[in-house]
C-alpha positions in Angstrom: 71.7 54.2 143.4 73.4 51.2 141.6 77.2 51.1 141.6 78.5 51.5 138.0 80.7 48.6 136.8 82.0 47.4 140.1 85.1 45.1 140.2 84.2 41.6 139.2 84.0 39.2 136.2 82.7 40.4 132.9 82.6 39.2 129.3 84.7 42.2 128.1 86.4 45.0 130.0 87.1 48.2 128.1 89.8 50.4 129.5 89.5 54.1 128.6 86.7 56.7 128.1 88.0 58.5 125.1 86.1 58.2 121.8 87.5 54.7 121.0 86.4 53.4 124.4 83.0 55.0 124.2 82.3 53.8 120.7 83.3 50.2 121.8 81.2 50.5 124.9 78.2 51.6 122.9 78.5 48.7 120.6 78.9 46.1 123.3 75.9 47.5 125.2 73.7 47.5 122.1 74.5 43.8 121.6 73.8 43.0 125.2 77.3 41.7 125.9 78.2 41.7 129.5 80.9 44.3 129.9 82.5 47.1 132.0 84.0 50.4 130.8 86.6 51.8 133.3 88.6 55.0 133.0 91.2 56.8 135.1 89.7 60.1 133.9 86.9 61.9 135.8 84.7 62.1 132.8 84.5 61.2 129.1 86.8 62.8 126.6 90.2 61.1 126.8 93.0 63.2 125.2 90.5 65.9 124.1 90.6 67.1 127.8 94.1 68.4 127.1 95.1 68.1 123.5 95.6 69.5 120.9 97.6 72.2 122.6 96.2 75.0 120.5 92.6 73.9 120.9 91.4 73.3 117.3 91.0 69.9 115.8 92.2 69.1 112.3 89.2 67.0 111.2 86.2 68.8 109.9 82.5 68.8 110.7 80.1 70.5 108.4 76.9 71.5 110.2 75.0 72.2 107.0 75.2 69.4 104.4 73.1 67.8 101.6 72.1 65.1 104.1 70.4 65.5 107.4 72.3 64.9 110.7 71.6 61.5 112.0 71.7 59.8 108.6 74.4 57.5 107.5 75.2 59.7 104.6 75.8 62.7 106.9 78.7 60.9 108.5 80.7 61.8 105.4 80.4 65.4 106.4 80.9 64.9 110.2 84.3 63.4 110.9 84.3 64.0 114.6 81.0 62.6 116.1 80.7 59.1 117.3 78.3 56.9 115.4 75.1 55.1 116.5 72.3 53.1 114.9 69.7 55.4 116.4 69.5 58.7 114.5 68.8 60.9 117.6 72.1 59.7 119.2 74.2 60.7 116.2 75.8 64.0 115.2 76.6 65.4 118.6 79.5 67.6 117.4 77.8 69.9 114.9 75.1 70.9 117.5 77.8 72.3 119.7 80.0 74.1 117.2 79.9 77.9 117.2 80.8 77.8 113.4 83.7 80.1 113.8 85.7 77.4 111.9 84.7 74.2 110.1 86.6 72.2 112.7 85.5 72.0 116.3 87.4 73.3 119.2 88.8 70.9 121.8 86.1 72.0 124.3 83.4 71.4 121.7 84.7 68.0 121.0 84.8 67.1 124.7 81.3 68.4 125.2 80.1 66.3 122.3 81.5 63.2 123.8 79.8 64.0 127.1 76.6 64.5 125.1 77.0 61.1 123.5 77.4 59.4 126.8 74.3 61.1 128.1 72.2 60.3 125.1 73.2 56.7 125.0 73.2 56.2 128.8 76.6 54.6 128.6 77.8 53.4 132.0 81.5 54.2 132.7 83.3 53.8 136.0 85.4 56.9 136.2 88.4 57.5 138.5 89.3 53.8 138.2 93.0 53.5 137.2 94.3 50.3 135.6 97.5 49.4 137.3 98.6 45.9 136.4 97.6 42.9 134.3 98.0 39.1 134.5 96.5 35.9 133.1 94.7 33.3 135.2 93.5 30.4 133.1 91.3 31.8 130.3 90.8 35.1 132.1 92.6 38.3 131.8 92.8 40.0 135.2 93.1 43.8 135.5 94.4 45.2 138.8 92.9 48.6 139.3 92.7 51.3 141.9 89.2 50.1 142.7 89.9 46.3 142.7 90.2 43.4 140.3 88.4 43.0 137.0 88.3 39.7 135.1 87.2 39.1 131.5 87.5 36.8 128.5 88.8 39.7 126.5 90.0 43.2 127.3 89.9 46.2 124.9 92.5 48.8 125.7 91.3 52.2 124.4 94.3 54.0 125.8 95.1 56.2 122.8 98.6 57.1 121.8 99.0 59.7 124.4 102.2 59.3 126.3 104.9 61.8 125.1 107.7 60.2 123.1 111.0 61.9 122.4 113.1 60.6 119.5 116.5 59.2 120.6 118.5 62.2 119.4 121.4 63.2 121.6 120.4 66.2 123.7 116.8 66.3 122.5 115.6 65.3 126.0 116.5 68.9 127.0 114.0 70.3 124.6 110.3 71.1 125.3 108.0 68.4 124.2 104.8 69.2 122.3 102.6 68.6 125.4 104.6 71.3 127.4 104.5 74.1 124.8 103.6 77.4 126.4 100.9 79.8 125.2 101.9 81.3 121.8 102.4 84.8 123.1 105.2 83.6 125.3 107.3 83.0 122.2 107.2 86.6 121.2 110.4 87.6 119.4 111.9 84.1 119.9 113.6 81.9 117.3 112.1 78.4 117.5 113.4 75.1 116.1 110.8 72.4 115.8 111.9 68.8 115.4 109.2 67.1 113.3 107.1 67.9 110.2 103.8 66.1 111.0 100.6 67.6 112.3 101.7 68.4 115.8 104.8 70.2 114.4 102.8 72.3 112.0 100.1 73.0 114.6 102.8 74.6 116.8 104.4 76.5 113.8 101.0 77.8 112.6 100.1 79.0 116.1 103.5 80.7 116.6 103.6 82.5 113.3 102.2 85.8 114.7 104.7 85.7 117.6 108.0 84.0 116.9 110.7 85.9 115.0 111.9 82.8 113.2 110.6 79.2 112.9 112.5 76.2 111.6 110.9 72.8 111.1 113.1 69.8 110.3 112.8 66.1 109.9 114.4 63.6 107.4 111.4 63.1 105.1 110.1 65.8 102.7 106.5 67.0 102.8 104.3 65.5 100.1 101.7 68.2 99.5 101.1 66.9 96.0 99.1 64.0 97.4 97.4 65.2 100.6 95.6 61.9 101.1 99.0 60.2 101.5 100.6 63.0 103.5 100.6 63.2 107.3 100.2 66.9 107.1 96.7 68.4 106.9 95.7 71.5 105.1 94.6 73.1 108.4 98.3 73.9 109.2 99.7 74.7 105.8 100.4 78.4 106.4 104.0 77.8 107.6 104.7 75.7 104.5 103.2 78.4 102.3 105.6 81.0 103.8 108.5 78.7 103.2 107.8 77.8 99.5 107.1 81.4 98.6 110.5 82.5 100.0 109.4 84.0 103.3 112.5 84.2 105.4 110.7 83.9 108.7 109.9 80.2 108.3 112.1 77.4 107.0 111.2 73.8 106.4 114.2 71.6 106.1 114.7 68.0 105.1 117.4 67.0 107.5 118.4 64.4 110.1 118.9 66.0 113.5 122.3 64.8 114.8 122.4 66.5 118.2 121.0 69.3 120.3 123.2 71.2 122.7 122.4 73.9 125.3 124.3 77.1 124.9 124.6 80.2 127.0 121.9 81.9 125.0 119.7 78.9 124.1 120.4 75.9 121.9 122.5 74.8 119.0 121.1 72.2 116.6 123.3 70.3 114.2 121.7 68.6 111.3 122.6 66.8 108.0 120.5 67.1 104.9 118.6 64.1 103.6 117.0 65.2 100.3 120.2 67.2 99.7 123.8 66.8 100.7 125.0 69.2 103.3 125.5 70.1 107.0 123.6 72.8 108.8 123.8 74.4 112.3 121.1 76.4 113.9 121.5 78.7 116.9 118.0 79.3 118.4 116.3 80.4 121.6 113.9 77.4 121.8 113.8 73.7 120.7 110.5 71.9 120.6 110.3 68.1 120.1 107.2 67.4 118.1 108.2 63.7 117.7 105.0 62.1 118.7 103.5 59.9 121.4 103.3 56.2 122.4 100.6 54.0 123.7 100.8 53.7 127.6 101.1 49.9 127.6 102.2 49.6 131.3 103.0 45.9 131.8 101.3 44.5 128.7 104.6 43.7 127.0 105.2 41.2 129.8 102.1 39.4 128.6 103.5 39.2 125.2 102.1 42.4 123.6 104.6 43.2 120.7 105.1 46.7 119.4 106.0 48.5 116.2 107.1 52.0 115.4 110.1 52.1 117.8 108.0 50.4 120.5 105.4 53.1 120.5 102.3 51.2 119.2 101.1 47.7 119.7 101.4 45.3 116.7 97.9 44.2 115.8 96.0 41.8 113.6 93.4 42.8 111.1 90.9 42.7 113.9 93.0 44.8 116.3 94.1 41.9 118.5 97.6 41.8 119.8 99.6 39.6 117.3 101.2 37.7 120.3 98.8 38.1 123.2 95.4 36.5 122.6 92.3 38.3 123.8 94.2 41.6 124.2 92.5 44.0 121.9 92.9 47.7 121.2 90.5 50.4 120.1 90.9 54.1 119.2 94.1 55.7 118.1 96.2 52.5 118.8 94.4 50.7 116.0 97.0 52.2 113.7 99.1 49.2 114.8 97.0 47.3 112.2 98.0 49.2 109.0 96.0 47.0 106.5 97.3 46.4 103.0 98.8 49.9 102.6 98.2 49.7 98.9 99.9 52.6 97.1 101.4 53.5 100.4 98.1 54.9 101.7 97.7 54.7 105.4 94.2 54.2 106.9 92.6 56.9 109.1 93.2 54.8 112.3 94.7 57.7 114.2 91.6 59.9 113.9 88.0 59.6 115.3 86.5 59.4 111.8 88.4 56.2 111.1 88.6 54.4 114.4 84.9 54.9 115.1 84.3 52.4 112.3 87.1 50.1 113.5 85.4 49.9 116.8 82.1 48.8 115.2 83.9 46.0 113.4 85.8 45.1 116.5 82.6 44.7 118.5 81.2 42.5 115.8 84.3 40.3 115.9 84.3 40.1 119.7 80.6 39.0 119.6 81.3 36.3 117.1 84.6 35.0 118.4 84.0 35.1 122.2 80.2 34.9 122.6 78.9 33.1 119.5 76.7 36.1 118.5 76.4 36.1 114.7 75.7 39.4 112.9 72.7 39.8 110.7 73.5 38.8 107.2 70.4 39.8 105.1 69.9 38.2 101.7 70.1 40.4 98.7 68.0 39.6 95.6 70.3 38.9 92.6 68.9 41.9 90.7 69.7 44.1 93.6 73.4 43.1 94.0 74.9 45.6 91.6 72.8 48.6 92.7 73.6 47.7 96.3 77.3 47.6 95.8 77.4 50.8 93.6 75.4 52.6 96.3 78.0 51.6 98.9 80.8 52.8 96.6 79.1 56.1 96.1 77.9 56.8 99.7 79.3 54.5 102.4 81.2 56.6 104.9 83.1 53.6 106.1 84.6 53.0 102.6 85.3 56.7 101.9 86.9 57.5 105.2 88.8 54.2 105.5 90.0 54.0 101.9 91.6 50.7 101.0 91.1 49.5 104.5 87.5 48.7 105.0 85.3 47.1 102.4 81.7 45.9 101.8 81.3 42.2 101.3 78.6 40.0 99.8 79.0 36.2 100.0 77.4 33.5 97.9 75.8 30.9 100.2 73.4 28.0 99.8 70.6 30.4 100.6 71.6 33.0 98.1 73.6 36.3 98.2 74.3 37.2 101.8 75.4 40.7 102.8 78.4 40.3 105.2 78.6 44.0 106.0 81.7 46.1 106.5 85.0 44.3 107.3 88.7 44.9 106.9 89.8 44.4 103.2 92.9 42.6 104.5 90.7 39.9 105.9 88.9 39.4 102.6 92.1 39.2 100.6 94.2 37.1 103.0 91.7 34.7 104.5 89.8 31.8 102.8 86.1 32.0 102.5 83.1 31.4 100.3 82.8 32.8 96.8 82.2 36.5 97.3 82.6 40.1 96.1 84.0 43.0 98.0 84.1 46.7 97.0 86.3 49.4 98.4 87.2 53.0 97.7 90.9 53.4 97.0 93.5 56.1 96.2 96.2 55.8 93.6 99.8 57.0 94.1 99.0 60.2 92.4 96.0 60.9 94.6 93.3 59.8 92.2 90.3 58.3 94.0 88.7 55.3 92.3 86.4 52.3 93.1 87.9 48.8 93.3 86.2 45.4 93.1 87.5 42.2 94.5 86.0 38.8 93.5 86.8 35.6 95.4 86.1 32.5 93.4 87.3 29.1 94.8 89.6 31.1 97.2 91.3 32.9 94.3 91.1 36.7 94.4 90.8 38.8 91.3 91.1 42.6 91.7 89.8 45.1 89.3 89.9 48.9 89.6 87.1 50.8 88.0 87.5 54.2 86.3 87.5 57.3 88.5 84.8 59.9 88.2 85.3 63.6 88.8 82.2 63.8 91.0 82.5 60.2 92.3 79.2 59.3 90.8 79.5 55.5 90.7 75.8 54.8 90.3 75.6 55.6 86.6 75.2 53.2 83.7 78.9 52.7 82.8 79.6 51.5 86.3 76.5 49.3 86.4 77.7 47.5 83.2 81.3 47.1 84.4 80.3 45.8 87.8 77.7 43.4 86.3 80.4 41.8 84.2 82.7 41.4 87.2 80.1 39.8 89.5 78.9 37.5 86.8 80.6 34.4 88.3 79.0 35.2 91.7 75.6 35.2 90.0 76.3 32.0 88.1 76.6 33.9 84.8 79.4 34.9 82.5 
């Protein structure tokens, strides 16, 4: 039997076998790029082997939908499966769900990733731990538990998985999210949770039947009026519902935590209001730090990898390359280090599988072009098909709908005609020079309204035009055809 990805020199090495690493490995294999995927884990799955703590994901998969599993359109209904060009390799998650919920369990998600690896025959060297990194000439060298790997480029698909505790005096004495005990062990306890993002509400929601009192606190208020802009997902809204309706068992406080102290009977938490002026003190049995995670960068900062978000996440270019360490790329959850344009304050879905699976596709294309001279297919579009093509993308493209205001569909004007440049980051289209072209994206306004947007580049000047929203997002009707036809007139050589 052949040895899988032995130490040696490769075009690309991918570190990690979570969904980001697997999606990247699939793309590299399909293009025939010499690569190795290595992982310290004993099998595929990454963080889904242990997180989320209370088993259920927050992103939905709808087994029954208007489109068949395996089609591109179905990806809008399945936010958890990895994506492939072959229909029979797609939609692994819905096949394994017991349909108790419209979100898969952690075990179902891990099983789906194993299924994807089996179907696509991805080769991963498991039990191979990355331990150190250095440069030698044009090569990046990875020292691992199995030996040295050399590559032109390395993709770190490490996730944002190392527990991080905010620098609050005394908070290090608290239980971190990853160490939360089974919910029944909090029976009759008063629990103070530091944080108001998904992990905090996941804990609160799970403890509702058991804890006697729950308090969640962080400086920023919850924005439930615009869920697309809010870090909180509806899956965990029950604690918030109790709070706003005046239930005294759950409190959600906008406050800065000043210190946490151990007492004879538990903890005392001192806090100061942020959206209001006042001081609060809480005497509780338990304190849980739901303050997040960081990317396990090991020695990468010594190679120049810069970070953002209190040092927790690598700072990345629009193509997910370290801003200061060439040929060091990231896939998966860490791609949130490239926030895009953040129009209207909207963050991309880079921290979730549904978003970073598409980032990985774009990353593989970029690696192929930049490091191996492999150009993507750019099919020509007949002029009379340009408007229907772009409207169809606005109405149905999962990449545009899931990565709102982050990814776009581009068509360039070339000497040969109109060339479909595919899906790319909107930031690249807006910030970098290029041929005359049109790009379309789905965007969200500050009030949560979703609308299509059109960008036209003419002589390296960008014009941006939002189109009217539609209650059913039907952008293939006559009013949109007329509006888009007028906007792309310069591209077609007409007015």
